C-alpha positions in Angstrom: -105.1 -180.5 343.5 -108.2 -182.4 342.6 -108.8 -183.9 339.1 -112.0 -181.8 339.1 -110.2 -178.5 339.7 -111.4 -176.1 337.0 -108.9 -174.6 334.5 -109.7 -171.2 335.8 -108.3 -172.2 339.2 -105.4 -174.3 337.8 -104.1 -171.7 335.4 -102.6 -169.3 338.0 -100.9 -172.1 339.8 -99.7 -173.9 336.6 -98.2 -170.6 335.2 -96.3 -170.0 338.4 -95.1 -173.7 338.7 -93.9 -173.9 335.1 -92.2 -170.5 335.3 -90.4 -171.4 338.4 -89.6 -174.9 337.1 -87.8 -173.3 334.2 -86.0 -170.8 336.5 -87.6 -167.8 334.9 -88.2 -164.6 336.7 -91.4 -162.6 336.0 -89.4 -160.2 333.9 -87.8 -163.0 331.8 -91.2 -164.6 331.1 -92.7 -161.3 330.3 -90.0 -160.5 327.8 -90.2 -163.9 326.2 -94.0 -163.9 326.0 -94.3 -160.2 325.0 -96.6 -159.7 328.0 -96.2 -157.2 330.8 -94.7 -158.3 334.0 -97.6 -156.9 335.9 -100.1 -159.0 333.8 -98.2 -162.2 334.5 -98.1 -161.4 338.2 -101.8 -160.8 338.2 -102.4 -164.1 336.4 -100.3 -166.0 338.9 -102.1 -164.4 341.8 -105.5 -165.3 340.3 -106.4 -161.6 340.0 -106.8 -161.6 336.2 -108.1 -164.3 333.9 -105.9 -164.5 330.7 -107.5 -164.5 327.3 -106.9 -167.4 324.9 -104.4 -165.2 323.0 -102.5 -164.2 326.1 -102.5 -167.7 327.6 -101.2 -169.0 324.2 -98.3 -166.5 324.3 -97.3 -167.4 327.8 -97.5 -171.1 327.1 -95.4 -170.8 324.0 -92.8 -168.7 325.8 -92.3 -171.7 328.1 -92.4 -174.3 325.3 -95.8 -175.6 326.4 -99.2 -176.1 324.9 -102.2 -174.1 326.2 -103.6 -177.4 327.5 -100.5 -178.0 329.7 -101.5 -174.9 331.6 -105.1 -176.0 332.0 -104.6 -179.4 333.6 -102.6 -181.0 336.3 -99.0 -181.8 335.5 -98.8 -185.1 333.6 -97.8 -188.1 335.5 -98.4 -191.5 334.0 -100.4 -191.6 330.7 -104.0 -192.8 331.1 -106.0 -194.8 328.6 -109.3 -193.0 329.0 -110.5 -189.5 329.7 -114.1 -189.6 331.0 -116.3 -186.8 330.0 -116.6 -185.6 333.6 -112.8 -185.4 333.8 -112.4 -183.3 330.6 -111.3 -179.8 331.5 -113.3 -177.0 330.0 -112.2 -173.4 329.9 -114.0 -170.3 328.6 -112.0 -167.3 327.1 -113.1 -164.2 329.1 -112.7 -162.0 326.0 -114.7 -163.9 323.4 -116.7 -166.6 325.1 -114.6 -169.2 323.1 -115.0 -172.6 324.9 -112.1 -175.0 324.9 -112.5 -178.6 326.2 -109.6 -181.0 326.5 -110.8 -184.4 325.2 -107.5 -186.3 325.2 -106.4 -188.5 328.1 -103.2 -187.1 329.7 -100.1 -188.5 328.2 -96.7 -187.7 326.7 -96.5 -184.1 325.3 -95.4 -185.6 321.9 -98.6 -187.4 321.5 -101.7 -186.4 319.6 -104.0 -184.0 321.5 -107.7 -183.5 320.7 -109.5 -180.3 321.7 -113.2 -179.5 321.2 -113.9 -175.8 320.6 -117.1 -173.8 320.5 -116.7 -170.3 319.0 -119.7 -168.0 319.4 -121.1 -166.1 316.4 -119.4 -162.9 315.5 -116.2 -163.8 317.4 -112.6 -164.2 316.2 -109.6 -165.7 318.0 -106.1 -165.2 316.6 -102.9 -166.9 317.7 -99.4 -165.9 316.8 -97.0 -168.3 315.2 -95.5 -170.6 317.8 -91.8 -169.9 318.6 -91.1 -173.0 320.6 -93.8 -175.8 320.6 -94.9 -176.6 317.1 -97.8 -178.8 316.0 -99.5 -179.9 312.8 -103.2 -179.3 313.4 -106.2 -180.7 311.7 -109.4 -178.6 312.1 -112.6 -180.6 311.6 -115.7 -178.3 311.6 -118.7 -180.1 313.1 -121.4 -177.4 313.1 -121.7 -173.8 311.9 -119.3 -172.0 309.7 -115.7 -171.1 310.3 -113.2 -168.9 308.5 -109.8 -170.3 309.2 -106.7 -168.2 308.3 -103.3 -169.8 308.4 -100.6 -167.4 307.4 -101.8 -165.9 304.1 -104.2 -168.8 303.3 -107.9 -168.5 304.1 -110.2 -171.5 304.4 -114.0 -171.1 304.5 -115.1 -174.3 306.2 -118.5 -175.9 306.2 -119.6 -178.8 308.4 -117.6 -181.9 307.6 -114.7 -179.9 306.1 -111.2 -180.6 307.5 -108.2 -178.4 307.1 -104.5 -179.0 308.0 -102.5 -176.1 309.3 -99.2 -175.6 311.2 -98.5 -173.5 314.3 -95.4 -172.3 312.4 -97.8 -169.7 311.0 -100.2 -167.3 312.6 -103.7 -168.7 312.8 -107.1 -167.0 313.1 -110.5 -168.7 313.7 -113.5 -166.5 312.9 -117.2 -167.2 313.1 -119.2 -164.9 310.8 -122.3 -167.0 311.1 -125.4 -166.6 313.3 -124.8 -169.9 315.4 -121.8 -171.2 317.3 -119.1 -172.9 315.3 -118.2 -176.2 316.9 -115.0 -177.9 315.8 -112.3 -180.3 316.8 -108.6 -179.5 316.8 -106.4 -182.5 316.4 -102.9 -181.5 317.3 -99.7 -183.6 316.7 -97.0 -181.8 318.7 -93.3 -181.8 317.8 -90.3 -179.7 318.8 
């Protein structure tokens, strides 16, 4: 695989590799992720592009971050991630754009992700069952309604909120322009 392989092309291969590495059948992964066996099979064959929500559920069922399924398996940590090497992926359901900024490294390290959420769109993620992180959300442009569990934050540019993947999270853009924000994740098990 090339370092310039797009996440859309890597995801099918990475889902299959990680499922097999864990000794999971399609049925087992489907049950753990709450996704149909047929859908996982279609994703692995590259016949269906998963949404951000679906990819998050599959990654969580295997104890991985979404980012782990969007890039090459980690080898040695690197000190720099050049802009042309940063993987960018677009959610087919919402147009949500996710760009992996952090250099590859140990899964326990801090991960930085840049997100662009189109106006009128919402992306919701279930509470993580396996891989937890404390996340800080820094809004750069636009407006963002961030819901973490029962708490709702109305963010304006420059606002930063701390949330945990122990709780369900929802990111909504009720504005008329894209919401651009950074997610700084500190993973722990």
